[in-house]
C-alpha positions in Angstrom: 42.0 -1.5 -1.4 39.5 -3.1 -4.0 38.0 0.1 -5.6 35.5 -2.0 -7.4 33.8 -2.6 -4.0 34.1 1.1 -3.0 32.8 2.9 -6.1 29.2 2.9 -4.9 29.9 4.7 -1.6 32.1 7.0 -3.6 29.4 7.9 -6.0 26.9 8.4 -3.1 29.4 10.8 -1.3 30.2 12.5 -4.5 26.5 13.0 -5.4 25.6 14.4 -2.2 28.5 16.7 -2.2 27.6 18.1 -5.6 24.0 18.5 -4.7 25.0 20.3 -1.5 27.5 22.5 -3.2 25.1 23.6 -6.0 22.0 23.6 -3.9 20.0 26.9 -5.1 19.0 27.7 -1.5 18.3 31.4 -2.5 15.8 30.3 -5.1 12.3 30.7 -3.9 10.9 27.7 -5.7 13.6 25.4 -4.4 12.9 26.7 -0.8 9.3 26.1 -1.2 9.9 22.5 -2.6 12.1 21.8 0.4 9.4 23.0 2.8 6.7 20.9 0.9 9.0 17.8 1.2 8.8 18.2 5.0 5.2 19.2 4.9 4.3 15.9 3.1 6.4 13.9 5.5 4.6 15.6 8.5 1.2 15.0 6.8 2.0 11.3 6.1 3.3 10.6 9.7 -0.1 12.2 11.1 -2.6 10.6 8.7 -1.0 7.2 7.7 1.6 5.7 9.9 -0.5 5.0 13.0 -3.8 4.2 11.3 -2.5 2.4 8.2 1.0 1.3 8.3 1.1 0.0 11.8 -1.9 -2.3 11.6 -0.4 -3.4 8.1 2.8 -4.3 9.8 1.0 -6.4 12.3 -1.1 -8.1 9.6 2.1 -8.8 7.6 3.5 -10.3 10.8 0.4 -12.6 10.9 1.0 -13.7 7.4 4.6 -14.5 8.0 4.2 -16.4 11.3 0.6 -17.9 11.5 -0.2 -18.3 7.8 1.5 -21.5 7.0 3.9 -21.8 4.1 1.9 -24.7 2.9 -1.3 -22.6 2.5 0.6 -19.7 0.7 2.0 -22.4 -1.8 -1.3 -23.9 -2.2 -3.1 -20.7 -3.3 -0.3 -18.4 -4.4 2.7 -20.6 -5.0 4.5 -20.8 -8.4 2.9 -24.3 -9.0 -0.5 -23.4 -7.8 -3.5 -23.5 -10.4 -3.3 -20.2 -12.2 -7.0 -19.5 -12.1 -7.3 -19.7 -8.3 -4.2 -17.7 -7.4 -4.8 -14.8 -9.9 -8.5 -14.7 -9.1 -7.8 -14.5 -5.3 -5.0 -11.9 -5.9 -7.0 -9.7 -8.3 -10.0 -9.3 -6.0 -8.0 -8.8 -2.9 -8.2 -5.1 -3.1 -11.9 -5.0 -2.5 -11.3 -6.1 1.0 -8.3 -4.0 1.8 -8.8 -0.1 1.7 -5.0 0.6 1.5 -2.8 2.9 -0.3 0.2 2.0 -2.4 2.5 2.1 0.6 0.2 0.4 3.1 0.1 -2.8 0.9 3.8 -3.2 0.8 4.2 -5.2 4.3 1.4 -7.5 3.0 3.0 -8.0 -0.4 6.5 -8.5 1.3 4.8 -11.2 3.7 3.3 -13.4 1.0 6.3 -13.1 -1.2 8.7 -14.2 1.5 6.3 -17.1 2.3 6.7 -18.6 -1.1 4.1 -16.8 -3.3 4.8 -16.9 -7.0 6.0 -13.7 -8.5 2.9 -13.4 -10.8 0.2 -13.8 -8.0 2.3 -11.7 -5.7 2.5 -8.9 -8.2 -1.2 -9.2 -9.0 -1.9 -8.7 -5.2 0.5 -5.7 -5.0 -1.3 -4.0 -7.8 -4.9 -4.9 -6.9 -4.6 -4.0 -3.2 -4.7 -0.3 -3.7 -6.0 -0.2 -7.3 -9.3 -2.0 -6.7 -10.3 -0.2 -3.4 -14.1 -0.5 -3.5 -14.5 2.8 -1.5 -12.4 4.6 -4.1 -14.2 3.0 -7.0 -17.6 4.1 -5.6 -16.3 7.6 -5.1 -14.8 7.8 -8.5 -18.2 6.9 -10.0 -20.1 9.4 -7.7 -17.8 12.3 -8.3 -16.2 11.7 -11.7 -19.1 9.9 -13.4 -20.4 6.2 -13.7 -18.4 5.5 -17.0 -15.0 6.4 -15.5 -15.8 4.4 -12.3 -16.8 1.3 -14.4 -13.6 1.8 -16.4 -11.6 2.0 -13.5 -12.7 -1.2 -11.9 -12.7 -3.4 -15.1 -9.4 -1.9 -16.0 -7.9 -2.6 -12.6 -9.1 -6.2 -12.4 -7.7 -7.1 -15.8 -4.5 -5.0 -15.1 -3.7 -7.2 -12.0 -4.1 -10.4 -13.9 -2.3 -9.2 -17.0 0.6 -7.7 -15.2 0.8 -10.7 -12.9 0.9 -13.1 -15.8 3.4 -11.0 -17.8 5.8 -11.0 -14.8 5.5 -14.8 -14.5 6.1 -15.1 -18.3 9.1 -12.8 -18.2 10.6 -14.7 -15.3 9.3 -18.1 -16.2 12.6 -20.0 -15.9 13.0 -18.6 -12.4 9.4 -19.3 -11.4 9.8 -23.0 -12.8 12.9 -23.4 -10.6 10.9 -22.1 -7.5 7.8 -24.4 -8.4 10.2 -27.4 -8.6 11.8 -26.4 -5.2 8.3 -26.1 -3.7 7.2 -29.4 -4.9 10.4 -31.1 -3.6 10.4 -29.4 -0.2 8.5 -31.0 2.6 6.2 -28.2 3.7 5.3 -28.0 7.5 1.7 -29.1 8.3 -0.9 -26.6 9.8 -0.4 -26.0 13.5 -3.9 -24.8 14.1 -7.3 -24.9 12.4 -7.6 -22.7 9.3 -10.6 -21.0 10.8 -8.6 -19.8 13.8 -5.9 -18.2 11.6 -8.6 -16.8 9.3 -10.6 -15.3 12.3 -7.4 -13.7 13.7 -6.4 -12.2 10.4 -10.0 -10.9 9.7 -10.2 -9.1 13.0 -7.0 -7.2 12.2 -8.1 -6.3 8.7 -11.3 -5.0 10.1 -9.4 -2.7 12.5 -7.3 -1.5 9.6 -10.3 -0.9 7.4 -12.5 1.1 9.9 -9.5 2.8 11.5 -8.8 4.5 8.1 -12.4 5.0 7.1 -12.6 8.4 5.7 -15.5 10.9 5.7 -17.5 10.9 2.5 -18.0 14.1 0.7 -22.0 13.8 1.2 -22.9 13.6 5.0 -25.6 11.1 4.5 -26.0 7.5 3.5 -24.5 4.2 4.5 -20.7 5.2 4.2 -21.3 8.2 6.4 -23.0 6.2 8.9 -19.9 3.9 9.0 -17.8 6.9 9.4 -19.8 8.2 12.5 -19.4 4.8 14.1 -16.0 3.9 12.9 -14.3 4.1 16.3 -16.9 2.2 18.0 -16.4 -0.5 15.3 -12.6 -0.3 15.9 -13.2 -0.7 19.7 -15.6 -3.8 19.0 -12.9 -5.5 16.8 -10.2 -4.6 19.3 -12.2 -6.5 22.0 -12.4 -9.4 19.5 -8.7 -9.2 19.2 -8.2 -9.5 22.9 -10.5 -12.6 22.9 -8.4 -14.0 19.9 -5.1 -13.5 21.9 -6.5 -15.6 24.8 -8.3 -18.4 22.9 -6.1 -18.6 19.6 -2.7 -17.5 20.8 -3.0 -18.9 24.3 -1.9 -15.8 26.1 -3.2 -15.8 29.6 -6.2 -13.9 30.5 -4.7 -11.8 33.3 -2.0 -10.6 31.0 -4.4 -9.6 28.2 -6.5 -7.9 30.9 -3.6 -6.1 32.3 -2.6 -4.8 29.0 -6.1 -3.7 28.1 -7.1 -1.7 31.2 -5.0 1.3 30.6 -6.4 1.5 27.1 -10.0 1.3 28.4 -9.1 4.0 31.0 -7.5 6.2 28.5 -10.4 5.7 26.0 -12.8 6.9 28.6 -10.8 10.0 29.6 -9.9 11.0 26.0 -13.2 10.0 24.3 -13.1 12.9 22.0 -9.5 12.1 20.8 -9.6 8.3 19.8 -6.1 8.5 18.2 -4.7 8.5 21.9 -6.2 5.2 23.2 -5.6 3.7 19.7 -1.8 4.6 20.0 -1.8 3.3 23.5 -3.4 0.1 22.2 -0.7 -0.4 19.8 1.9 0.1 22.4 0.2 -2.3 25.0 -0.1 -4.8 22.2 3.5 -4.6 21.3 4.6 -5.0 25.0 2.3 -8.0 25.6 3.6 -9.8 22.5 7.1 -9.0 23.2 6.9 -10.7 26.6 4.8 -13.7 25.5 7.1 -16.5 24.5 6.4 -18.5 21.4 4.2 -17.5 18.4 3.2 -14.2 20.0 6.8 -13.1 20.3 7.6 -14.5 16.9 4.6 -12.3 15.5 5.9 -9.1 17.2 9.5 -10.0 15.9 8.1 -10.5 12.3 6.0 -7.2 12.4 9.2 -5.3 13.7 11.3 -6.8 10.9 8.9 -5.5 8.3 8.8 -2.1 10.0 12.7 -1.9 10.0 12.8 -2.9 6.3 10.1 -0.6 4.9 9.9 2.6 7.0 13.3 4.0 6.1 12.8 3.7 2.4 9.3 4.8 2.7 10.4 8.0 4.7 13.1 8.8 2.0 10.5 8.2 -0.7 7.9 10.6 0.8 10.4 13.3 1.2 11.5 12.9 -2.3 7.9 13.0 -3.6 7.1 16.1 -1.6 10.0 17.8 -3.0 9.2 17.1 -6.6 5.4 17.3 -6.5 4.4 18.9 -3.2 2.1 18.0 -0.4 -1.7 17.3 -0.8 -2.7 20.7 0.7 -0.7 22.9 -1.9 0.7 20.6 -4.5 3.5 23.0 -5.1 6.8 21.1 -5.5 9.8 21.9 -7.6 7.6 20.6 -10.6 4.9 23.3 -11.2 1.5 21.6 -11.0 0.2 23.7 -14.2 2.9 21.9 -16.2 1.0 18.6 -15.4 -2.4 20.1 -16.1 -1.2 21.7 -19.4 0.5 18.4 -20.6 -2.6 16.1 -20.1 -5.1 17.9 -22.2 -6.7 15.9 -25.1 -6.1 12.2 -25.9 -2.6 12.1 -27.5 -0.2 9.3 -26.8 2.1 11.9 -25.1 -0.8 13.2 -22.9 -1.6 9.6 -21.8 1.9 8.6 -21.4 2.7 11.7 -19.3 -0.4 11.1 -17.2 0.8 7.4 -16.6 4.4 8.4 -15.6 3.2 11.4 -13.5 0.7 9.2 -11.7 3.3 6.4 -11.1 5.6 8.7 -9.2 3.0 10.7 -7.4 1.8 9.6 -4.0 -2.0 9.2 -3.6 -3.2 8.4 -0.1 -6.4 6.2 -0.1 -9.3 8.1 -1.7 -7.2 11.3 -2.5 -6.7 10.6 -6.0 -10.5 11.4 -6.8 -10.4 15.1 -5.6 -6.9 15.6 -7.1 -8.1 14.3 -10.5 -11.3 16.4 -10.2 -9.2 19.5 -10.1 -7.1 18.3 -13.0 -10.1 17.6 -15.1 -11.5 21.0 -14.2 -8.2 22.4 -15.5 -8.6 20.7 -18.9 -7.4 17.1 -18.4 -8.7 14.8 -21.1 -10.8 11.7 -20.3 -8.1 9.3 -21.6 -5.3 10.6 -19.4 -7.6 10.8 -16.6 -8.2 7.0 -16.7 -4.5 6.5 -17.3 -3.7 8.3 -14.1 -6.2 6.5 -12.2 -4.9 3.1 -13.2 -1.1 3.9 -12.6 -1.4 6.4 -9.8 -3.0 4.6 -6.7 -1.1 1.3 -7.3 2.4 3.0 -7.5 4.2 5.7 -6.0 8.0 6.7 -5.7 8.1 5.4 -2.1 6.4 2.4 -3.2 9.0 1.7 -5.9 11.8 2.0 -3.5 10.5 -0.6 -1.0 9.4 -3.1 -3.9 13.0 -2.8 -5.2 14.2 -4.0 -1.7 11.9 -7.0 -1.9 12.2 -8.3 -5.5 15.3 -6.3 -6.9 15.9 -3.5 -9.2 15.3 -5.3 -12.4 11.9 -6.9 -11.5 10.8 -3.4 -10.2 11.7 -1.7 -13.3 9.8 -4.3 -15.4 6.8 -4.0 -13.2 6.6 -0.2 -13.2 7.1 -0.3 -17.0 4.3 -2.7 -17.4 1.9 -0.6 -15.4 2.8 2.6 -17.2 2.6 1.2 -20.6 -0.7 -0.7 -20.1 -2.2 2.5 -18.3 -1.2 4.5 -21.4 -2.9 2.1 -23.7 -6.0 2.0 -21.6 -6.2 5.7 -21.6 -5.8 6.0 -25.3 -8.6 3.4 -26.0 -10.9 4.9 -23.3 -10.4 8.4 -24.6 -11.2 7.2 -28.2 -14.3 5.6 -27.3 -15.7 8.2 -25.0 -14.4 11.3 -26.5 
């Protein structure tokens, strides 16, 4: 037996045994933290899997199958003009209202299709960090100066972190660029406008399905919230049209798959999640039995789900155990420790806010009310910005999945860059606006 190959399973088994053996099951805080781990998993499954992750998996599948490798290499490849690739990557978050976990399938998709490490990392950061809805909510609730600081910091963060990753791994990126130049890339199989239209319809479904209710029941955002499911239905009809015209699936097959969804939506008009779920199932079955590109799209989406969901589930349970669920926030680490540690504008306070934000999980738009509570508890302005810049873009589940895509070393470097830059930004902001 080669013990060098068996030491990892031995360490995992030994670690689990020691944890189970010394588990403080009689301790009230431990029991509460364990309950919070499953409470967070329950909340995440109900609020984010169907409406956020499932559409994201289908979008990632579109990137992997329909977006040609030549297009990815042209705009995001290691040899692409830097100003184009980083500009596109850094502003992508204004289109996608996604959290740190929902962006993962999209990041994995463009990375596998040949995107350079720098632009891919810039996209990974900007997706959840430059969410236009969250920035507007930040300015409205936490103040205009913090909202402006967040958007400016996030845009520069995405570019600087992407460029830093490119420079750190420049030798590897140079080899990738050389191989991309030498490779004969496949030509576009369809007009770019068709791929763009199909992609846009799926993104619109994701954006409107996850559109949350604003705090103030008035204005344009509230109007969109009231009509969100009608908008989802409208873009679902456009998706059906796209399936027929662009993907060449027969009209009678699309109609047969859509009829049960329409019938259920009429019966359960007050419970839109039911027809939405049936729509996902119908689309999955339709694609699975349509040979060619539709079947390849479904297979690619399923591959992303298999890769990401197990790691994401483990990360959500761990995050809930450590820091609690959004409702209570009482994990094994007391929340008042965090509030006490981030007062003032010291290096330690900003660093602690960055590290805590990096490991906490923030669903889309939830970082604002959480931060509001921390500020009311005495959090300084600098640590507040540091948490805003590190928190939405990172989380423990997010890190586990990124590690599976780009490896442990690159993940550690990426997380360290985010934490360090968030800390520095918090110190500067706190000094200027103290």
